[in-house]
C-alpha positions in Angstrom: 0.0 -0.1 0.0 1.2 3.6 -0.6 -0.9 5.7 1.8 -1.3 9.5 1.9 -2.5 11.3 5.1 -4.9 14.0 4.8 -6.2 16.2 7.6 -9.7 17.9 7.0 -10.1 21.3 8.9 -12.8 24.1 8.7 -13.5 27.0 10.9 -17.3 26.7 11.0 -17.5 24.3 13.8 -21.0 24.7 15.5 -19.8 24.3 19.3 -16.3 25.6 19.0 -15.9 28.0 16.0 -12.3 28.5 14.7 -11.0 25.5 16.3 -8.3 24.5 13.7 -6.7 27.9 14.9 -7.3 27.4 18.8 -4.3 27.6 20.8 -3.0 24.4 22.3 0.3 25.1 24.4 1.7 27.9 22.0 0.5 26.1 18.7 -2.7 26.2 16.8 -4.5 22.6 16.8 -4.0 22.1 13.3 -0.2 22.3 13.9 -0.8 19.7 16.6 -2.4 17.5 14.1 0.4 17.9 11.8 3.0 16.9 14.5 0.6 13.9 15.1 0.7 12.9 11.6 4.6 13.4 11.4 5.2 11.1 14.4 3.0 8.3 12.7 4.9 8.6 9.4 8.1 8.9 10.8 10.8 6.8 8.9 8.0 6.2 6.3 7.4 7.7 2.9 3.6 9.0 3.7 3.0 12.5 2.5 1.1 14.6 4.7 -1.5 17.4 3.8 -4.2 19.4 5.1 -7.6 19.7 3.3 -8.8 23.3 4.8 -12.1 25.1 4.1 -10.7 28.5 4.7 -7.5 30.6 3.8 -6.3 31.0 7.4 -6.0 27.3 7.7 -3.8 26.9 4.8 -1.6 29.8 6.0 -1.1 27.9 9.5 -0.6 24.5 7.9 2.0 26.1 5.4 3.7 28.0 8.5 4.4 24.6 10.1 5.8 23.4 6.8 2.9 21.2 5.8 1.3 21.0 2.4 -2.1 22.5 2.3 -4.9 22.6 -0.5 -7.8 25.1 -0.1 -11.1 23.4 -0.7 -14.8 24.5 -1.0 -15.9 25.6 2.5 -19.4 24.5 1.8 -18.5 20.7 1.3 -20.6 18.6 3.2 -18.2 16.6 5.1 -14.5 15.9 6.1 -14.5 12.9 3.6 -15.8 15.0 0.7 -12.8 17.6 1.7 -10.2 15.2 1.5 -11.4 13.6 -1.7 -11.4 17.0 -3.2 -7.8 17.8 -2.0 -6.7 14.4 -3.0 -7.7 15.4 -6.4 -5.5 18.1 -6.5 -2.5 16.6 -4.7 -2.1 13.3 -6.6 -4.4 13.5 -10.0 -2.4 10.5 -11.4 -3.1 8.2 -8.3 0.2 7.6 -7.2 -1.2 6.9 -3.6 -3.8 3.8 -3.3 -4.9 4.6 0.3 -5.9 7.7 2.1 -6.1 8.4 5.6 -8.6 10.5 6.8 -7.2 12.0 10.0 -9.7 14.1 11.7 -8.4 17.7 12.5 -9.6 17.7 16.3 -8.0 14.8 17.8 -4.6 16.2 18.9 -4.2 13.8 22.0 -4.6 10.7 19.5 -1.7 8.2 19.8 0.3 8.5 16.6 0.3 4.4 16.4 -3.5 4.5 15.8 -2.7 5.6 12.2 -0.6 2.7 12.0 -3.4 0.3 13.3 -5.9 1.4 10.9 -3.4 0.8 8.0 -2.7 -2.5 9.3 -6.3 -3.7 9.7 -6.8 -2.5 6.0 -3.9 -4.6 4.8 -4.9 -7.8 6.7 -8.4 -8.0 4.8 -8.1 -7.5 1.0 -11.9 -7.5 0.6 -12.1 -4.4 3.0 -12.5 -1.2 1.3 -12.4 1.0 4.4 -10.6 0.5 8.0 -11.3 2.2 10.9 -10.7 1.5 14.7 -12.7 0.4 17.8 -12.0 0.7 21.4 -13.5 -1.2 24.4 -15.5 0.2 27.4 -17.4 -1.2 30.3 -18.7 2.2 31.2 -22.3 2.2 31.3 -22.4 6.2 30.6 -20.5 5.2 27.2 -23.1 2.5 26.5 -26.1 4.5 27.2 -24.5 8.0 25.4 -25.9 8.5 22.0 -23.0 10.6 21.4 -20.6 7.9 21.9 -20.9 6.0 18.4 -20.8 2.2 18.9 -19.6 -0.6 16.6 -21.0 -3.8 16.3 -17.9 -6.0 15.3 -17.7 -9.6 14.2 -14.0 -10.6 15.0 -11.5 -12.5 12.8 -8.5 -13.0 14.6 -6.8 -9.5 15.8 -9.3 -7.5 13.6 -12.9 -7.2 13.2 -15.3 -6.6 10.4 -17.9 -4.1 11.4 -21.6 -5.1 10.7 -22.9 -2.1 11.9 -22.8 1.3 13.7 -25.3 3.0 16.0 -25.9 5.6 18.7 -28.1 3.2 20.5 -26.9 1.0 23.4 -25.5 -1.8 21.6 -24.5 -4.7 21.3 -27.1 -6.2 23.7 -25.8 -8.2 26.7 -22.8 -9.0 28.5 -19.2 -7.8 27.2 -18.0 -4.2 26.2 -19.4 -1.8 24.1 -17.2 -1.0 21.2 -16.8 2.7 20.7 -15.9 3.8 17.3 -12.9 5.8 16.8 -13.3 8.3 13.8 -10.2 7.6 11.9 -10.6 6.0 8.5 -8.2 4.5 5.7 -9.8 4.4 2.5 -8.7 2.3 -0.4 -8.8 5.0 -3.3 -11.7 3.2 -5.3 -14.0 3.0 -2.0 -13.3 6.6 -1.2 -14.3 7.5 -5.1 -17.4 5.3 -4.8 -18.4 6.7 -1.5 -18.4 10.3 -2.3 -20.1 9.6 -5.6 -23.0 8.2 -3.7 -25.8 10.1 -2.1 -26.4 10.2 1.7 -28.2 6.6 2.5 -31.4 6.3 4.5 -29.7 4.6 7.8 -26.8 7.3 7.4 -29.5 10.1 7.7 -31.4 8.1 10.3 -28.3 7.7 12.8 -26.6 10.6 11.3 -23.4 8.5 10.7 -21.8 8.8 7.4 -20.0 5.5 7.8 -23.7 3.6 7.2 -23.6 4.9 3.7 -20.4 2.4 3.0 -22.2 -0.3 4.7 -25.4 0.4 2.4 -23.2 0.4 -0.8 -22.1 -3.2 0.3 -18.6 -2.0 1.5 -16.6 -4.2 3.9 -15.2 -2.0 6.6 -12.5 -3.5 8.9 -11.4 -2.1 12.6 -8.3 -2.4 14.3 -8.5 -2.3 18.0 -7.0 0.5 20.3 -6.9 0.2 24.0 -6.8 4.1 24.5 -10.0 6.1 23.2 -8.8 9.7 21.9 -11.1 12.4 22.9 -12.0 14.8 20.2 -12.0 18.6 20.8 -15.6 19.6 20.3 -16.4 22.2 23.0 -14.5 24.9 25.1 -14.3 22.2 27.9 -12.7 19.7 25.5 -10.2 22.5 24.5 -9.2 23.0 28.0 -8.6 19.2 28.5 -6.5 18.9 25.5 -4.5 22.1 26.7 -4.1 20.3 30.1 -2.9 17.0 28.6 -0.1 18.9 26.5 0.9 20.9 29.4 1.3 17.8 31.7 3.4 16.4 29.1 5.4 19.7 28.6 4.7 19.5 24.7 
């Protein structure tokens, strides 16, 4: 596989406007995400780029020495944004796998990116790889903001049968929290963005269900640590404290 890592980012977040440029320990969040991607790519020939909705994000990314593409700010999702950037960055198809590294998870372990790529490599039938993390917390199980995967394990990796905001799966055992990182085979990304939103996607407000309704296979690697995204001012303070504790 020849992967490229693309970080989608836009300023118009509902609960935390302007968050790609929010300061975390003296660096904007988009710079923290670039640092994370570089740690994951260290020693490997993995290009890194930012797919930005606004010119100020492009400027911040380039100030960090990263490649950045200005995309239409009205694109409906980060997936559409990375697809648009990919067309400009690699029009001749040199890279056959695209990692969608969301721009608001600065405390994620860089090894999570490798785990998703390993899951994709292990299943030739899979078009998309993602990550799941186990939890025995009843609060996670009942929280509709915690997306649950329904996995069917095949050795170290799982095929995802469904994703839901509901309390699932039923019964004993962990709930499998979905970690919103994706590695797409290029053909799967093309098919995904070409399709309209699907009925289950619209009902659950989970775009990965479009892929399942298209008949795609989604495989998942397992990570023990669940990375917390930055969606609110409180999340931002938590991320700042995390970096301050590590003097990063």
